[in-house]
Every structure is written in C-alpha cells, then in structure tokens.
N, C-alpha and C positions, 0 to 999 in steps of 0.2 A: 758200356763205359770201359775205357782202358785205364788201368792203373797198375803200378808195380805191386806184385804180390810177394808175401813172405811164404816160405814153405811151411806146410802144416807141421806142428810140433807133435812128436810122438809122446805117449804117456810118460816114459822116463825123463823126457826133457821137461815136462811139466813139474815133475818132482824136483828136478834140478833147479828150475826157476824159483820154486818156492823156497828151496834151501838157500839159494843165492840171496834172495831178498831177506831172509831171516838173518843170514850172516852179516849183510850190510847194516841191518838195524842194530845188531849186537855190536858191530864195530863202531857205529856212530855213538851208541850209548857209552861204550867203554873209553873211547878216546876223544870224542867230540870233533874228530877230524872231518867227518862228513858235513856236519853243520858249519864248520869253519870254512868249508869249500864254497859255501853259498849255493849249494844245490840240494835238490830233493828228488823224490821219485813219485810218479803218478800211476796208480793202478786203475785202469778203465774197465768197469764191469759192464758187459753188454753181450748180446747174442752173437754167435759166430757170423763171420762175413761182413760185419760192419767195418767201414773204412774210416780210419782215424787220422786226423790232421792236428798238429799242434802249432799254433801261431801261424797257420797257413801252409805249413810244410807237412807233407805226407810222412807218417811215422810207422804205419803198419796196418794189418788187417786183423780183426779180432779172431782169436782161435778158441775152439772149444776146450783145448787142453788147459788153458789158464783162465777160462771164463771171461775172456776179454783180451786186454793188451796191457803189458807193463812198459812204461816209458821211463827209462833210467837216466839219472844225472841231468835233471832239468834245472836250469838256473831258477833260483827263487824269484818270486814276484807274481804279477798278474799275468795269467796265461789263458789263451783261448783254445778250447777243445772243440773241434768240429767233427761230428759223426755223420757219415753219409751212408745211405743204403739205396741201391738202385730201385727206382719206382716209388720212393717215399721221400717225405720232406726232410731236409737236412736239420740237424740239431746243433746249435752253437751255444756255448756257455762260457762265461769268464770265471776262472777259479783263482784263488789266492794260494800260492804255494810258499810255505816257509822253508828256510834252510834247515836241512836235516829231517824234513817231514816226509812221510809216506802218505800221500793224499789218495783216498779212494773216491773215485767219481763214477756214479752210476748213470748209464744212459737210459732215458725213459723209452717206453714203447713207441715205435715209430707209427706215425699217422700216414694215411694214403696221401699221395702227392696232389696238391691243388694246382690246377693249371693257371699259369701267370702269363698275361699278355700285356704288352705295351705297344700300342699301335699295330697289333696283329702278329707280333713276333712271339709265337706260342712256344711254351716249354712242354715237352712230352708228358703225358699224364696217363695213369693207370687206375684212377679213382673209379669206384663203382658205388652203386646204391643210390638212395634218394639224395640228390644234390641240387644246388642252385648256384647263383652267381652274385658277386658284389662288384659293382663298377664304381671306380673312385676317380674324381677330379679334384684338383686342389689349386689354390692360389697362395703363394707361387707354386709352379708346377713341381719343382724339386722338393721332395720330402721323403721321410722314411715311414713306411706303413708296417704295422705289426698286427698280425692276427693272433691275439694272445691265446685264444682257445686251441690253436693248433701249432703254436711255437713257430710261426712263419714270420720272417722279417724280409722286407723287400724295399730296395731303394727305388722310388718313383722318379723317373727322369724325363718322362714324356707326358703328353697331354692327358691320356687316359690309362689307368691301370685297371685291368680286369682280372678278377679272381674267379675262375670257374671251377666246377666240380667241388664246391664247398659243401660239406655235409649240412643237412637241414638242422635247424635248432637255433639256440641263442648263441651269439658270438660277441666278443669284445674286441673292438678295433682301437688301435692307438696310432696317432699321427704325430710325427716329430718334424718340426720345421720352424725357421725363424727364431730358434732358441726356445720354442714353446712345445708343450706336449698336450694334445687334445685327445680325449677318449670318447668313444661312442659305442653303445650297445645296439645291436641289430638282431632281428629275428628273421631267419631265412626259411622259406617254405619250399617244398619240392618244385623244381622247374621254374622257380621265380627268380627275379632279378631285383636286388636292392641297389639303388643309385645313391651315392654319397658325394656331397660337395663339401670340401674342407676349405675354409677361409681363415688362414692364420692371421691375416690383418685384422679381421673382426672377431677373432677368437670364437668362431662359430662352425658348427658342423650341421649341414642340412641333409635330410633324408628324403629321397624321392619315393614315389609310390611304385609298386610292382608293375613291371611291363613298361616303365618309362625309360627313355634314353636321355642321358645327359643330366643337366641341372634340374632341380625341382621346379624351376620356372622356365618355360620354353622360350623366353626372350633373352636368355643368357647362354652363351656357348664359349668353349675354349678352343682356339685354333692356334696351332704352333706354339703352345705354351703361353698364350696371351688371352686374357678374358675380354670378351666382347658382349655388348648389349645390342639387340636389334632396335633400330630407330625407325619408327613408322613414317611412311610418306606423308606429305601434307604441305601446307602453305604457311608462310610467316612473313612478318614485316622485318626486313633486314636493314641494318644501320640505325641511326638515331634521328628522332624528331628535332626540328630546329630549336625547340624550346627545352630539350633535355638538359638537365643540370650537368655541367662540367664536360660537355661533349666537345669533339674536335670536328673541324670542317671535313676531314677526309672520311667521316662516317656518313656523309650524305651522298645522294639524296635518299631519304627514307622510302623504301619501295617494297612491293610484294614480290616474293620469290616462291616458285613452286618446286618442291622436291618430289619428283614423280614416282620414285621407287623406294621401298625399304632399303636400309643398308645397315651394316654391322659396324659399330663404333667402339673403339677401345674404351673400356671402363676407366682405365687409369692411363696416365702417360707411360710410355715405354720405360722400363726400369733398367738400371745398370746390369742386373743379372740377366735380363732378357737380351740386352745388347751384346753382352759378352758371350752368351751362348751361341750367337750367330756369327759375330765378328772376331771372337777370340781375344779381345782386349777391351779395356775399360778406359775411355777417354775423359771421364768426368773429373771435374775439379774438386767437387765435394764428395768424399768417399768416407767409409768407415761405419755406415749403418746399413742394415738390411732394407731393401726395397726403396732406395732413393731413386728419383727419376734420373735417367741419363741426361747429361747436358754437355756443353762444349762440343756439340755436334752441329755441323753445318747442314744446310739443305742438301748439298751434294752428298754429304756423308749419309744422310737419311736415305737418299736414293740408292746408294751402294748397299745399305742394310736391306732395303726392300728387294733389291735384285737377288741377293743371296737367299732371302727368305722365300721368295717366289720360286727359286730354283729347286726347292724341296718338293714341289708338286703337291702341296697341301692346300691349294687355293691361291687366290690372288690378293695381295696386300698392296696398299698404296697410302699416300697422304690424303687427308680429307680435303675437299675443295673448301674455299673460304666460306661459301654459302652453307655447305654441309656442317662445317664447324660451328657457325653461329646458330644454325637451326638446332643442332644437338645441344648446344650450350643453353639456349633460351628455354628449350623443353616446353614449348607452348605457353611461355610467358611473354609479356610485352613491356616489362619494367626494365629499369637500368641494370639490375642484377637478376639472376634467376630466383633470388629470395625476396625480391621486392625493390622498390626505388631506393630505400635506405638513405634518405636525404642527408642524415648526419653521420653516415658510415658507422652506425652503432652496432650493426649485425655482422659486418664482414669478418670479424674475428672467428665466428662460428663456421664459416664456409671457405675461407681462403688463407693461404700463407702469403703475406705481402710484407712491405717494408715495416709495417707497424708491429708485427709479431714474429717474424721469421728468425730474428737474431742473426741476420746477415748470411743466410745459407738456405739451401734447399732442405726439404723435409720429406720423410717417407710418404709415399702416396697413400691416399685413402684415409687419412686421419681427420679430415674435416668433413662436414656434412655434404652429401651429394646433392646434385640438382634433382628436379622432380622425375627425371628419367633414369636416375641411378648412376649418373656419371660423376666421378670425383675429380677434383682439382681442375675444373674447367675455368676457374678464376684463381690466379696466383700460382705459386710454386715455380713453374717454368713457362715462358712463352712457348707456343707450339707452332711449328712450321705448318703451313698449308701448301697445296700444290700450286696455287695461282701466282702469276706475275703481279708485281705491285702496280697499282694505279692510284692516282691521287684522290680519286673519289669514284663513285659508282656510275658516273655518266657513261652510257654505252655498255654497261655490264649485262651479261645474259640474265634472263629471268627464270631459267630452268634448273638452276643449282649446280651446273657443271663448272669446271675450273675455267677461269678467265685467263687464257694464255695468249701471248702474242706470237706472231710468225715474222721473223725468228723470235726466239724467247727473249723476254725483257731482261734488263740488267739486274733487277732486284726482285725479291720475293716478299711474302706476307707472313708475319707471325701474329698470333692471337692469344688473348687470355690474361696477359700480365704475368709477373714473376714474383719471386721472393723479394726482389729489389724494387718492385713497382709501388707507387702510391696507390691508394684506393681508387682513384679516378681511372687509372689504367687497367683496372681489373673488371671494368664494366663489360657487359656482353657485347657491346658494339665497338669497343676499343680495338684498334689495330695499329700495327707498327711495320715500318719498312726495314728490311735487312738484306745484305748481300748473300747470294747462294753459297759462297765459299767461306762465310764468316763463322768462326767458332768462338763462342762466348759462353760463360757459365750461366747465362740467363736463359738460353734457348734449349728446348727439348722438343718432343713431338709425341703424338699418339697416332694410331693406325686405323684405317678402314679396311674391312675384309669383305671380299665378294667371292662366293663359291664359283668354281669353274662353270661356265655356261650361263651365268646370270648376266 
C-alpha cells in the first residue's frame, strides 16, 4: 500500500507536542478565543503505524512517540475518522467535535481482514484460522451490508456479495436498503457457507443451509441484479373460451399450447432503478418512490435495454413470448384470473393495481399477492411488452410457445396484463392489447426472461 508518511517523531518532539497541546488548552480557557474560532483538536489513540484519515483526507500515520496522532484545528461538527492498517479491516467512526474541545478517540484492536467479493473481484486477504463464508443476495441488489461483530461495512452493488475468511462463531448482520434496516444473526462453522437472501420489499431475511448456493429455494436466482423464478415446462390452454365473462374476440380461439422447456421469468416488472443501472437515465413519468416499475418505455427501448444487458456477458435476456407470458401468468390455472373467476371482481383489490385502487399512478412492485408460481404484478400496474408481432386473433399461431413474428416484422406489437389505468376486465389472464413498437406511454413497462448461455 502506498501512502504519504510523516517522519517518526523523536522523544523531545513528543514532549513538545504535549506541551503545545497543554498551552492551547490553557489559552482557550483563559481567553475563549479557541472556542470562538469554531475549531477543536482530536487526539487519536492507537498502535503505531495505523494510517489515519479525517473526512476522507489523509492526515498522518500514528507514531509511538505520541501514542497515536494529534489532529489540530479541526472545524467543529460531525467528523469521520477512518483508521486503516495493511492486512486488516478498516475502522470508521463518526464523532461529534465541539468548538474548543480536545476530543480523545481510541481506535479498537484491528480484526483480520475478511475477503470481500462481488462477482469475483476479490480483495486481498491475510486471514488465518478456522473460517467460513457468508454469501449474500438481496432485492433490490443495491444495499449496505454491515457485519457488526467485525466492524465491517460494505456497499453491495452487484448480484452477489461474498464474505470469505469470516471467523467461525455467532455473527450479527445488518442490511440497509429502501430506507429500511434489517438484522439477522447467523452461526458460522469451520469451512461452511451460510447463504442469505435479503428481501427489502417483504421485510424478510431468508437463511439457506450450509453448502447451498444462492437462494434458499432452488427455483429463484438473481441474474444481473434482477430476480427470476424458474417456470417449469408444460401445457396450457391459451386465450379465452367463447363463454368467458367480459372476453374480447382477439382472445380466440381457445387452444392448447406446449411450452417445451423450463425458462426463467422475472418475478417483478423491471424497475426504474434496474433500468437506470443499465441505461444511465430514468424515462418514467411516475417517480419519487423506491422500486416503481419503469414505464414510458417503448418496445424499441426495451430492445435497446436488452442489448446493453446482454453485452455484459452474464447470460441472455429477452422479452417473453406472448405464450410464455400467459403461461407464467396463469400458473397452471384455467380461470379468468390466477386467483379464480372472480365474477363480481371482489378479489382483484388483493392481487392487482388497477383503475379502482391505483389512485391514478403506478405503485411499487411486489405489494399485492403473487400468482401461484410466485410472480407479482402479472395483473395490473403496467402493461408488459411481449416479443410477438400483433395479430388480431390466434388463427395460424404456433403451438409450441415461441414468438409469433412475421417476415418482415409487423407494424405493431403485443402488451399483456393490464395497468394502473385499466378496468378489471383488462386485467384478466387472457386480455391483450395492440401497441406500436415506438410508442412511449406511462401505461407500458416490461419484465424479462433469462436463459443461460448454451441453453
């Protein structure tokens, strides 16, 4: 580690420093001038060689001659003292310095450095002894992780945060995100791995068993900061029966479709935070709350987002086909909605944001009940773009679940699911709507399908 060093102070200099500090205190007591200046002094007590930063600025290296470091003429107020030592975890603490005060701050004993990895970018470690690992995933991805028992704070910015070389025993983890703070106690055994999934939306922390990778349930994974659920292959009846209440003609004919392979479907619509992390801007009309779905994005905009996401080399992302979307929405149900036929629309309040309860705007994802396969907001909140070209009905549509696209591509696309502005009828599982691929409106968003490379 390269850092500027101060020359080691000789014993006479130590005596001089002590005398100088005493004179400054005497001067302040007699005249009050020091306090009136709005400044104070900080005496940092620590072992020799510790590197000290004040408010992010290097101020010196602790010397054995003064038992640490004296920082003079510091403006009063809240100040951050950061102490670093090569091979050990940094220590950071906020202190309150009053005008005219000599504040004594003692640095605690340093703990061996824990290895921190985010997507494999490891930090050098020298930890020894009986250790284990803690693997952390979160929704949303961005949060702050605090390992309270070792004074470690780490901003989590990517899908997986791995803490390796963690000493065995009981630990307290703190997670800060979406304006919330969640705490969890974990017990770590030698050479074991504890997997933690933090869901700020549900105010929940899930702990996986030792030796497990990822989330406690193997049908949920996070790819590129977006949470997906594995949808099993199968067959279903797509569209609506001729006698279905409040159906539209473009939902026919009712037909069997085969989805031949498992696929990963986004558990939530893509959020504004996720869009901005990829595109660098937020086009949404409705802003101001955490975890709102992105909207006012066209089909073309979604394709640009997907192109950038795929360029990261973390797998292949795409829009769902219309058949995949309805199959995942129905979740092995055959009723008008995934919660039943609901003939008087008495249950929709529990499952969807629509014109009857949205107060004229989008709402944060995941607040209503999910469908039987654990997908949220498949009804209401935002219409969701599909890959397919628009066709007036299903006459001639493929039966294998692939996207139905024309050559050359058609002039219009498909959106599904209804929105915050839709009546209950348009939130049915079979409901579909036509829109232009370049049309941006605050009603339309999307969710993603993920396929691992080689699938």
